[in-house]
N, CA, C and O of each residue as an XYZ file, in Angstrom:
248
protein
N       4.642     -6.699     -8.680
C       3.325     -6.921     -8.171
C       3.018     -8.408     -8.051
O       3.304     -9.169     -8.975
N       2.455     -8.826     -6.956
C       2.120    -10.222     -6.782
C       0.648    -10.367     -6.250
O       0.213     -9.691     -5.318
N      -0.043    -11.270     -6.901
C      -1.431    -11.535     -6.479
C      -1.436    -12.342     -5.246
O      -0.776    -13.380     -5.187
N      -2.161    -11.911     -4.241
C      -2.209    -12.680     -2.973
C      -3.417    -13.572     -2.870
O      -3.370    -14.622     -2.229
N      -4.492    -13.167     -3.493
C      -5.723    -14.011     -3.445
C      -6.225    -14.177     -4.846
O      -6.397    -13.206     -5.583
N      -6.462    -15.437     -5.215
C      -6.889    -15.775     -6.562
C      -7.942    -16.851     -6.512
O      -7.813    -17.808     -5.749
N      -8.994    -16.715     -7.320
C      -9.996    -17.752     -7.484
C      -9.421    -18.773     -8.410
O      -9.132    -18.476     -9.569
N      -9.246    -19.991     -7.911
C      -8.619    -21.062     -8.727
C      -9.682    -21.843     -9.476
O      -9.385    -22.317    -10.573
N     -10.909    -22.016     -8.968
C     -11.920    -22.778     -9.623
C     -13.321    -22.447     -9.072
O     -13.464    -21.901     -7.979
N     -14.304    -22.783     -9.833
C     -15.687    -22.669     -9.426
C     -16.311    -24.046     -9.573
O     -16.143    -24.709    -10.597
N     -17.027    -24.469     -8.549
C     -17.684    -25.814     -8.589
C     -19.161    -25.596     -8.303
O     -19.531    -25.020     -7.280
N     -19.993    -26.060     -9.213
C     -21.419    -25.799     -9.105
C     -22.296    -26.953     -9.573
O     -21.846    -27.797    -10.348
N     -23.516    -26.997     -9.120
C     -24.530    -27.910     -9.581
C     -25.570    -27.196    -10.415
O     -26.468    -27.822    -10.979
N     -25.444    -25.885    -10.490
C     -26.416    -25.050    -11.195
C     -25.698    -24.277    -12.346
O     -25.078    -23.236    -12.127
N     -25.807    -24.814    -13.527
C     -25.108    -24.239    -14.708
C     -25.541    -22.775    -14.951
O     -24.712    -21.955    -15.346
N     -26.798    -22.445    -14.725
C     -27.314    -21.111    -15.058
C     -26.771    -20.014    -14.154
O     -26.960    -18.838    -14.465
N     -26.098    -20.345    -13.035
C     -25.578    -19.333    -12.141
C     -24.136    -18.925    -12.438
O     -23.582    -18.038    -11.788
N     -23.529    -19.596    -13.446
C     -22.128    -19.343    -13.736
C     -21.942    -18.774    -15.134
O     -22.451    -19.310    -16.119
N     -21.204    -17.678    -15.193
C     -20.786    -17.156    -16.494
C     -19.324    -17.503    -16.684
O     -18.549    -17.464    -15.729
N     -18.936    -17.840    -17.902
C     -17.566    -18.194    -18.158
C     -16.682    -17.011    -17.839
O     -17.080    -15.862    -18.030
N     -15.520    -17.276    -17.370
C     -14.592    -16.228    -16.998
C     -13.205    -16.706    -16.886
O     -12.779    -17.568    -17.655
N     -12.463    -16.169    -15.934
C     -11.059    -16.491    -15.777
C     -10.712    -17.783    -15.048
O      -9.609    -18.308    -15.195
N     -11.676    -18.304    -14.248
C     -11.389    -19.530    -13.503
C     -12.093    -20.703    -14.148
O     -13.171    -20.538    -14.720
N     -11.500    -21.894    -14.065
C     -12.133    -23.094    -14.624
C     -13.442    -23.395    -13.799
O     -13.509    -23.183    -12.588
N     -14.430    -23.884    -14.519
C     -15.714    -24.215    -13.891
C     -15.900    -25.750    -13.956
O     -15.767    -26.369    -15.012
N     -16.206    -26.324    -12.800
C     -16.505    -27.770    -12.699
C     -17.963    -27.955    -12.375
O     -18.452    -27.433    -11.373
N     -18.650    -28.680    -13.198
C     -20.085    -28.962    -12.999
C     -20.298    -30.313    -12.383
O     -19.849    -31.330    -12.912
N     -21.003    -30.325    -11.235
C     -21.276    -31.608    -10.524
C     -22.711    -31.949    -10.789
O     -23.543    -31.091    -11.082
N     -22.985    -33.278    -10.674
C     -24.354    -33.723    -10.916
C     -25.230    -33.577     -9.703
O     -26.452    -33.491     -9.826
N     -24.609    -33.546     -8.495
C     -25.375    -33.343     -7.257
C     -24.520    -32.735     -6.192
O     -23.323    -32.543     -6.406
N     -25.087    -32.422     -5.041
C     -24.380    -31.744     -3.969
C     -23.214    -32.615     -3.459
O     -22.134    -32.103     -3.163
N     -23.443    -33.913     -3.363
C     -22.405    -34.816     -2.866
C     -21.186    -34.788     -3.767
O     -20.060    -34.706     -3.275
N     -21.383    -34.855     -5.069
C     -20.294    -34.800     -6.030
C     -19.632    -33.429     -5.954
O     -18.408    -33.334     -6.040
N     -20.387    -32.406     -5.800
C     -19.825    -31.040     -5.735
C     -18.819    -30.957     -4.532
O     -17.709    -30.448     -4.683
N     -19.225    -31.453     -3.384
C     -18.398    -31.409     -2.183
C     -17.097    -32.226     -2.452
O     -15.997    -31.790     -2.115
N     -17.265    -33.418     -3.066
C     -16.088    -34.271     -3.264
C     -15.118    -33.577     -4.255
O     -13.911    -33.595     -4.014
N     -15.598    -32.975     -5.345
C     -14.719    -32.268     -6.286
C     -14.018    -31.099     -5.545
O     -12.817    -30.898     -5.726
N     -14.724    -30.365     -4.753
C     -14.207    -29.215     -4.084
C     -13.060    -29.640     -3.126
O     -12.000    -29.017     -3.068
N     -13.329    -30.708     -2.398
C     -12.318    -31.190     -1.406
C     -11.057    -31.654     -2.117
O      -9.947    -31.316     -1.707
N     -11.229    -32.439     -3.194
C     -10.066    -32.974     -3.951
C      -9.256    -31.770     -4.549
O      -8.031    -31.713     -4.442
N      -9.955    -30.873     -5.145
C      -9.242    -29.687     -5.751
C      -8.495    -28.898     -4.692
O      -7.370    -28.451     -4.918
N      -9.134    -28.726     -3.515
C      -8.506    -27.974     -2.469
C      -7.208    -28.629     -1.960
O      -6.227    -27.959     -1.637
N      -7.256    -29.996     -1.905
C      -6.073    -30.705     -1.480
C      -4.977    -30.614     -2.498
O      -3.809    -30.436     -2.153
N      -5.340    -30.735     -3.736
C      -4.333    -30.696     -4.839
C      -3.683    -29.333     -4.962
O      -2.463    -29.243     -5.104
N      -4.489    -28.248     -4.909
C      -3.995    -26.880     -5.107
C      -3.617    -26.171     -3.815
O      -3.099    -25.054     -3.854
N      -3.866    -26.796     -2.678
C      -3.653    -26.125     -1.388
C      -4.469    -24.836     -1.276
O      -4.044    -23.840     -0.690
N      -5.634    -24.906     -1.857
C      -6.572    -23.801     -1.772
C      -7.611    -24.003     -0.671
O      -7.605    -25.024      0.016
N      -8.488    -23.037     -0.510
C      -9.561    -23.044      0.486
C     -10.933    -22.961     -0.229
O     -11.128    -22.145     -1.130
N     -11.837    -23.796      0.183
C     -13.155    -23.849     -0.424
C     -14.090    -22.867      0.357
O     -14.125    -22.855      1.587
N     -14.824    -22.072     -0.407
C     -15.838    -21.159      0.178
C     -17.195    -21.472     -0.427
O     -17.360    -21.486     -1.647
N     -18.140    -21.715      0.423
C     -19.534    -21.982     -0.049
C     -20.252    -20.681     -0.164
O     -20.410    -19.983      0.838
N     -20.692    -20.322     -1.326
C     -21.419    -19.061     -1.532
C     -22.875    -19.176     -1.128
O     -23.609    -18.188     -1.149
N     -23.295    -20.369     -0.762
C     -24.670    -20.680     -0.296
C     -25.734    -20.397     -1.344
O     -26.877    -20.077     -1.017
N     -25.353    -20.514     -2.569
C     -26.325    -20.418     -3.671
C     -26.165    -21.523     -4.722
O     -26.565    -21.393     -5.879
N     -25.543    -22.642     -4.239
C     -25.268    -23.760     -5.168
C     -23.928    -23.638     -5.787
O     -23.619    -24.409     -6.695
N     -23.096    -22.714     -5.358
C     -21.801    -22.457     -5.948
C     -20.715    -22.503     -4.848
O     -20.866    -21.921     -3.774
N     -19.616    -23.220     -5.161
C     -18.390    -23.181     -4.295
C     -17.304    -22.514     -5.112
O     -17.227    -22.709     -6.325
N     -16.479    -21.744     -4.470
C     -15.267    -21.232     -5.118
C     -14.060    -21.739     -4.355
O     -14.082    -21.899     -3.135
N     -13.015    -21.985     -5.110
C     -11.777    -22.423     -4.526
C     -10.782    -21.263     -4.659
O     -10.486    -20.805     -5.763
N     -10.283    -20.806     -3.532
C      -9.466    -19.631     -3.496
C      -8.067    -19.959     -2.921
O      -7.938    -20.730     -1.970
N      -7.042    -19.362     -3.517
C      -5.708    -19.438     -2.994
C      -5.436    -18.142     -2.212
O      -5.436    -17.049     -2.777
N      -5.204    -18.293     -0.893
C      -4.956    -17.128     -0.041
C      -3.454    -16.857      0.085
O      -3.052    -15.914      0.766
């Protein structure tokens, strides 16, 4: 069995919207920093960033 899609990380500016779980959580101080962190992590991991439109981005490996 092989996992095809995995959440690699969660990037947020709103701490109260995230419960700890299986993926690492990165807290940004503002939206600009959040986008920068998401882009850097996507490049490093070859993942794809998805904006959940609630102050939370997830980084997924497809």
